N, CA, C and O atoms as a printed pandas DataFrame, in Angstrom:
     atom_number atom_name residue_name chain_id  residue_number  x_coord  y_coord  z_coord
0              1         N          MET        A               1   91.618  119.660  104.521
1              2        CA          MET        A               1   92.051  118.275  104.437
2              3         C          MET        A               1   93.567  118.244  104.632
3              4         O          MET        A               1   94.317  118.961  103.970
4              5         N          GLU        A               2   93.980  117.403  105.548
5              6        CA          GLU        A               2   95.410  117.270  105.835
6              7         C          GLU        A               2   96.031  116.230  104.904
7              8         O          GLU        A               2   95.439  115.182  104.649
8              9         N          GLU        A               3   97.226  116.529  104.403
9             10        CA          GLU        A               3   97.947  115.577  103.568
10            11         C          GLU        A               3   98.942  114.807  104.430
11            12         O          GLU        A               3   99.692  115.391  105.213
12            13         N          VAL        A               4   98.934  113.488  104.273
13            14        CA          VAL        A               4   99.864  112.618  104.990
14            15         C          VAL        A               4  100.711  111.913  103.930
15            16         O          VAL        A               4  100.241  111.001  103.251
16            17         N          ASP        A               5  101.945  112.343  103.800
17            18        CA          ASP        A               5  102.842  111.821  102.774
18            19         C          ASP        A               5  103.766  110.775  103.399
19            20         O          ASP        A               5  104.683  111.108  104.149
20            21         N          VAL        A               6  103.509  109.520  103.081
21            22        CA          VAL        A               6  104.327  108.428  103.612
22            23         C          VAL        A               6  105.133  107.756  102.497
23            24         O          VAL        A               6  105.556  106.608  102.630
24            25         N          ARG        A               7  105.337  108.483  101.403
25            26        CA          ARG        A               7  106.160  107.948  100.312
26            27         C          ARG        A               7  107.578  107.711  100.817
27            28         O          ARG        A               7  108.117  108.498  101.595
28            29         N          GLY        A               8  108.168  106.616  100.361
29            30        CA          GLY        A               8  109.529  106.278  100.754
30            31         C          GLY        A               8  109.623  105.519  102.066
31            32         O          GLY        A               8  110.705  105.070  102.445
32            33         N          MET        A               9  108.509  105.371  102.760
33            34        CA          MET        A               9  108.503  104.643  104.032
34            35         C          MET        A               9  108.110  103.191  103.786
35            36         O          MET        A               9  107.304  102.893  102.904
36            37         N          GLN        A              10  108.687  102.300  104.573
37            38        CA          GLN        A              10  108.380  100.875  104.495
38            39         C          GLN        A              10  107.330  100.517  105.547
39            40         O          GLN        A              10  107.366  101.027  106.666
40            41         N          CYS        A              11  106.395   99.637  105.178
41            42        CA          CYS        A              11  105.407   99.171  106.148
42            43         C          CYS        A              11  106.126   98.394  107.243
43            44         O          CYS        A              11  107.091   97.686  106.956
44            45         N          PRO        A              12  105.688   98.508  108.473
45            46        CA          PRO        A              12  104.406   99.040  108.917
46            47         C          PRO        A              12  104.430  100.522  109.315
47            48         O          PRO        A              12  103.427  101.026  109.820
48            49         N          ASP        A              13  105.534  101.226  109.104
49            50        CA          ASP        A              13  105.616  102.619  109.550
50            51         C          ASP        A              13  104.500  103.511  109.003
51            52         O          ASP        A              13  103.941  104.294  109.771
52            53         N          PRO        A              14  104.146  103.433  107.717
53            54        CA          PRO        A              14  103.052  104.280  107.235
54            55         C          PRO        A              14  101.723  103.994  107.933
55            56         O          PRO        A              14  100.932  104.906  108.174
56            57         N          LEU        A              15  101.484  102.728  108.254
57            58        CA          LEU        A              15  100.253  102.385  108.972
58            59         C          LEU        A              15  100.226  103.052  110.342
59            60         O          LEU        A              15   99.187  103.553  110.773
60            61         N          LYS        A              16  101.357  103.059  111.019
61            62        CA          LYS        A              16  101.442  103.689  112.338
62            63         C          LYS        A              16  101.195  105.185  112.245
63            64         O          LYS        A              16  100.491  105.754  113.079
64            65         N          VAL        A              17  101.776  105.826  111.228
65            66        CA          VAL        A              17  101.609  107.274  111.045
66            67         C          VAL        A              17  100.144  107.611  110.780
67            68         O          VAL        A              17   99.583  108.504  111.417
68            69         N          VAL        A              18   99.531  106.902  109.847
69            70        CA          VAL        A              18   98.135  107.177  109.489
70            71         C          VAL        A              18   97.202  106.841  110.650
71            72         O          VAL        A              18   96.268  107.595  110.921
72            73         N          ALA        A              19   97.436  105.734  111.333
73            74        CA          ALA        A              19   96.601  105.360  112.481
74            75         C          ALA        A              19   96.673  106.414  113.576
75            76         O          ALA        A              19   95.653  106.734  114.188
76            77         N          ALA        A              20   97.853  106.958  113.835
77            78        CA          ALA        A              20   98.004  108.001  114.855
78            79         C          ALA        A              20   97.255  109.266  114.455
79            80         O          ALA        A              20   96.611  109.899  115.291
80            81         N          LYS        A              21   97.338  109.635  113.180
81            82        CA          LYS        A              21   96.612  110.819  112.692
82            83         C          LYS        A              21   95.109  110.625  112.843
83            84         O          LYS        A              21   94.401  111.531  113.284
84            85         N          LEU        A              22   94.630  109.451  112.479
85            86        CA          LEU        A              22   93.197  109.167  112.590
86            87         C          LEU        A              22   92.742  109.162  114.046
87            88         O          LEU        A              22   91.677  109.690  114.366
88            89         N          ALA        A              23   93.534  108.575  114.918
89            90        CA          ALA        A              23   93.166  108.498  116.335
90            91         C          ALA        A              23   93.058  109.882  116.964
91            92         O          ALA        A              23   92.204  110.112  117.821
92            93         N          ALA        A              24   93.917  110.798  116.542
93            94        CA          ALA        A              24   93.935  112.139  117.125
94            95         C          ALA        A              24   92.922  113.082  116.481
95            96         O          ALA        A              24   92.673  114.169  117.003
96            97         N          ALA        A              25   92.344  112.683  115.370
97            98        CA          ALA        A              25   91.460  113.567  114.607
98            99         C          ALA        A              25   90.014  113.477  115.093
99           100         O          ALA        A              25   89.583  112.438  115.592
100          101         N          PRO        A              26   89.274  114.571  114.943
101          102        CA          PRO        A              26   87.849  114.529  115.277
102          103         C          PRO        A              26   87.064  113.760  114.208
103          104         O          PRO        A              26   87.536  113.581  113.085
104          105         N          GLN        A              27   85.880  113.318  114.571
105          106        CA          GLN        A              27   85.005  112.638  113.614
106          107         C          GLN        A              27   84.756  113.565  112.429
107          108         O          GLN        A              27   84.516  114.758  112.614
108          109         N          GLY        A              28   84.811  113.026  111.223
109          110        CA          GLY        A              28   84.585  113.812  110.014
110          111         C          GLY        A              28   85.850  114.378  109.393
111          112         O          GLY        A              28   85.806  114.936  108.297
112          113         N          ALA        A              29   86.985  114.239  110.086
113          114        CA          ALA        A              29   88.258  114.740  109.549
114          115         C          ALA        A              29   88.628  113.950  108.296
115          116         O          ALA        A              29   88.375  112.749  108.206
116          117         N          GLN        A              30   89.230  114.644  107.333
117          118        CA          GLN        A              30   89.632  114.013  106.083
118          119         C          GLN        A              30   91.138  114.111  105.893
119          120         O          GLN        A              30   91.772  115.092  106.282
120          121         N          PHE        A              31   91.691  113.074  105.289
121          122        CA          PHE        A              31   93.128  112.996  105.047
122          123         C          PHE        A              31   93.380  112.537  103.620
123          124         O          PHE        A              31   92.684  111.666  103.098
124          125         N          ARG        A              32   94.381  113.135  103.003
125          126        CA          ARG        A              32   94.864  112.703  101.691
126          127         C          ARG        A              32   96.188  111.987  101.951
127          128         O          ARG        A              32   97.184  112.613  102.314
128          129         N          VAL        A              33   96.184  110.674  101.761
129          130        CA          VAL        A              33   97.354  109.848  102.075
130          131         C          VAL        A              33   98.062  109.469  100.774
131          132         O          VAL        A              33   97.439  108.976   99.834
132          133         N          LEU        A              34   99.375  109.708  100.737
133          134        CA          LEU        A              34  100.200  109.390   99.566
134          135         C          LEU        A              34  101.213  108.316   99.934
135          136         O          LEU        A              34  101.912  108.433  100.940
136          137         N          THR        A              35  101.290  107.272   99.120
137          138        CA          THR        A              35  102.301  106.235   99.309
138          139         C          THR        A              35  102.801  105.781   97.942
139          140         O          THR        A              35  102.085  105.883   96.947
140          141         N          ASP        A              36  104.010  105.289   97.901
141          142        CA          ASP        A              36  104.549  104.760   96.651
142          143         C          ASP        A              36  104.774  103.252   96.737
143          144         O          ASP        A              36  105.429  102.663   95.877
144          145         N          ASP        A              37  104.230  102.640   97.772
145          146        CA          ASP        A              37  104.387  101.202   97.996
146          147         C          ASP        A              37  103.021  100.521   97.853
147          148         O          ASP        A              37  102.102  100.797   98.624
148          149         N          TYR        A              38  102.893   99.635   96.867
149          150        CA          TYR        A              38  101.605   98.999   96.598
150          151         C          TYR        A              38  101.109   98.166   97.776
151          152         O          TYR        A              38   99.926   98.214   98.111
152          153         N          THR        A              39  101.993   97.410   98.402
153          154        CA          THR        A              39  101.594   96.599   99.553
154          155         C          THR        A              39  101.074   97.485  100.674
155          156         O          THR        A              39  100.073   97.165  101.314
156          157         N          CYS        A              40  101.750   98.586  100.907
157          158        CA          CYS        A              40  101.318   99.525  101.936
158          159         C          CYS        A              40   99.949  100.113  101.583
159          160         O          CYS        A              40   99.090  100.265  102.452
160          161         N          TYR        A              41   99.756  100.437  100.323
161          162        CA          TYR        A              41   98.468  100.952   99.845
162          163         C          TYR        A              41   97.347   99.962  100.180
163          164         O          TYR        A              41   96.298  100.354  100.693
164          165         N          LEU        A              42   97.575   98.692   99.891
165          166        CA          LEU        A              42   96.574   97.666  100.195
166          167         C          LEU        A              42   96.339   97.548  101.694
167          168         O          LEU        A              42   95.200   97.388  102.132
168          169         N          MET        A              43   97.401   97.626  102.482
169          170        CA          MET        A              43   97.271   97.532  103.937
170          171         C          MET        A              43   96.523   98.745  104.501
171          172         O          MET        A              43   95.739   98.603  105.439
172          173         N          LEU        A              44   96.755   99.925  103.944
173          174        CA          LEU        A              44   96.028  101.123  104.380
174          175         C          LEU        A              44   94.538  100.992  104.071
175          176         O          LEU        A              44   93.697  101.389  104.877
176          177         N          ARG        A              45   94.214  100.439  102.911
177          178        CA          ARG        A              45   92.801  100.213  102.558
178          179         C          ARG        A              45   92.159   99.232  103.549
179          180         O          ARG        A              45   91.027   99.433  103.989
180          181         N          ARG        A              46   92.889   98.184  103.888
181          182        CA          ARG        A              46   92.370   97.176  104.828
182          183         C          ARG        A              46   92.198   97.781  106.215
183          184         O          ARG        A              46   91.190   97.537  106.878
184          185         N          MET        A              47   93.174   98.569  106.659
185          186        CA          MET        A              47   93.084   99.233  107.958
186          187         C          MET        A              47   91.854  100.139  108.008
187          188         O          MET        A              47   91.143  100.174  109.012
188          189         N          ALA        A              48   91.613  100.862  106.932
189          190        CA          ALA        A              48   90.449  101.746  106.883
190          191         C          ALA        A              48   89.162  100.935  107.033
191          192         O          ALA        A              48   88.279  101.307  107.807
192          193         N          ALA        A              49   89.057   99.849  106.307
193          194        CA          ALA        A              49   87.856   99.014  106.364
194          195         C          ALA        A              49   87.631   98.436  107.758
195          196         O          ALA        A              49   86.497   98.378  108.232
196          197         N          LEU        A              50   88.697   98.013  108.407
197          198        CA          LEU        A              50   88.578   97.415  109.741
198          199         C          LEU        A              50   88.232   98.432  110.825
199          200         O          LEU        A              50   87.735   98.060  111.888
200          201         N          ASN        A              51   88.490   99.709  110.561
201          202        CA          ASN        A              51   88.269  100.750  111.566
202          203         C          ASN        A              51   87.133  101.697  111.210
203          204         O          ASN        A              51   87.048  102.799  111.751
204          205         N          ASP        A              52   86.261  101.273  110.303
205          206        CA          ASP        A              52   85.116  102.087  109.885
206          207         C          ASP        A              52   85.523  103.476  109.413
207          208         O          ASP        A              52   84.822  104.454  109.672
208          209         N          VAL        A              53   86.648  103.561  108.725
209          210        CA          VAL        A              53   87.107  104.803  108.109
210          211         C          VAL        A              53   86.673  104.753  106.647
211          212         O          VAL        A              53   86.947  103.779  105.946
212          213         N          LYS        A              54   86.001  105.798  106.195
213          214        CA          LYS        A              54   85.510  105.826  104.818
214          215         C          LYS        A              54   86.648  106.117  103.845
215          216         O          LYS        A              54   87.489  106.982  104.092
216          217         N          ILE        A              55   86.659  105.391  102.752
217          218        CA          ILE        A              55   87.562  105.696  101.641
218          219         C          ILE        A              55   86.730  106.475  100.633
219          220         O          ILE        A              55   85.897  105.904   99.928
220          221         N          LEU        A              56   86.960  107.789  100.569
221          222        CA          LEU        A              56   86.183  108.635   99.676
222          223         C          LEU        A              56   86.646  108.504   98.234
223          224         O          LEU        A              56   85.840  108.602   97.308
224          225         N          SER        A              57   87.940  108.284   98.040
225          226        CA          SER        A              57   88.460  108.029   96.696
226          227         C          SER        A              57   89.828  107.371   96.808
227          228         O          SER        A              57   90.501  107.454   97.835
228          229         N          SER        A              58   90.213  106.721   95.727
229          230        CA          SER        A              58   91.541  106.113   95.669
230          231         C          SER        A              58   92.039  106.170   94.236
231          232         O          SER        A              58   91.267  106.048   93.285
232          233         N          GLU        A              59   93.341  106.358   94.101
233          234        CA          GLU        A              59   93.977  106.410   92.786
234          235         C          GLU        A              59   95.202  105.509   92.823
235          236         O          GLU        A              59   95.978  105.530   93.778
236          237         N          GLU        A              60   95.360  104.723   91.774
237          238        CA          GLU        A              60   96.522  103.855   91.664
238          239         C          GLU        A              60   97.387  104.332   90.512
239          240         O          GLU        A              60   96.880  104.676   89.445
240          241         N          GLY        A              61   98.684  104.353   90.728
241          242        CA          GLY        A              61   99.633  104.766   89.700
242          243         C          GLY        A              61  101.028  104.702   90.276
243          244         O          GLY        A              61  101.315  103.859   91.126
244          245         N          GLU        A              62  101.898  105.588   89.822
245          246        CA          GLU        A              62  103.250  105.646   90.379
246          247         C          GLU        A              62  103.190  106.018   91.859
247          248         O          GLU        A              62  103.980  105.542   92.674
248          249         N          VAL        A              63  102.224  106.885   92.180
249          250        CA          VAL        A              63  101.922  107.232   93.570
250          251         C          VAL        A              63  100.481  106.815   93.823
251          252         O          VAL        A              63   99.595  107.099   93.017
252          253         N          PHE        A              64  100.250  106.146   94.938
253          254        CA          PHE        A              64   98.907  105.719   95.322
254          255         C          PHE        A              64   98.331  106.770   96.258
255          256         O          PHE        A              64   99.000  107.213   97.192
256          257         N          VAL        A              65   97.084  107.168   96.004
257          258        CA          VAL        A              65   96.451  108.231   96.778
258          259         C          VAL        A              65   95.144  107.704   97.364
259          260         O          VAL        A              65   94.318  107.133   96.652
260          261         N          LEU        A              66   94.969  107.899   98.656
261          262        CA          LEU        A              66   93.716  107.566   99.334
262          263         C          LEU        A              66   93.177  108.829   99.991
263          264         O          LEU        A              66   93.916  109.554  100.657
264          265         N          ILE        A              67   91.902  109.086   99.803
265          266        CA          ILE        A              67   91.227  110.144  100.545
266          267         C          ILE        A              67   90.384  109.429  101.595
267          268         O          ILE        A              67   89.452  108.694  101.267
268          269         N          LEU        A              68   90.723  109.654  102.854
269          270        CA          LEU        A              68   90.064  108.969  103.974
270          271         C          LEU        A              68   89.269  109.957  104.808
271          272         O          LEU        A              68   89.656  111.116  104.962
272          273         N          GLU        A              69   88.143  109.478  105.348
273          274        CA          GLU        A              69   87.353  110.284  106.281
274          275         C          GLU        A              69   87.072  109.459  107.519
275          276         O          GLU        A              69   86.572  108.337  107.441
276          277         N          LYS        A              70   87.403  110.036  108.659
277          278        CA          LYS        A              70   87.184  109.341  109.932
278          279         C          LYS        A              70   85.712  109.342  110.263
279          280         O          LYS        A              70   85.312  108.807  111.297
């Protein structure tokens, strides 16, 4: 599982980074995405839903963590 750390980045940059990783990945690839921006976290969840990317788990706290599967 590849880790994608977008902490400290302002949206929409994290969305672009994660979207590029997903586009280049084979079906079934998993990513652990870290962000410290709540709005970005919500936008990443929405992007996943719109692109049929599974959210295997999510954690909310000081750092937001999403485990995504293409």
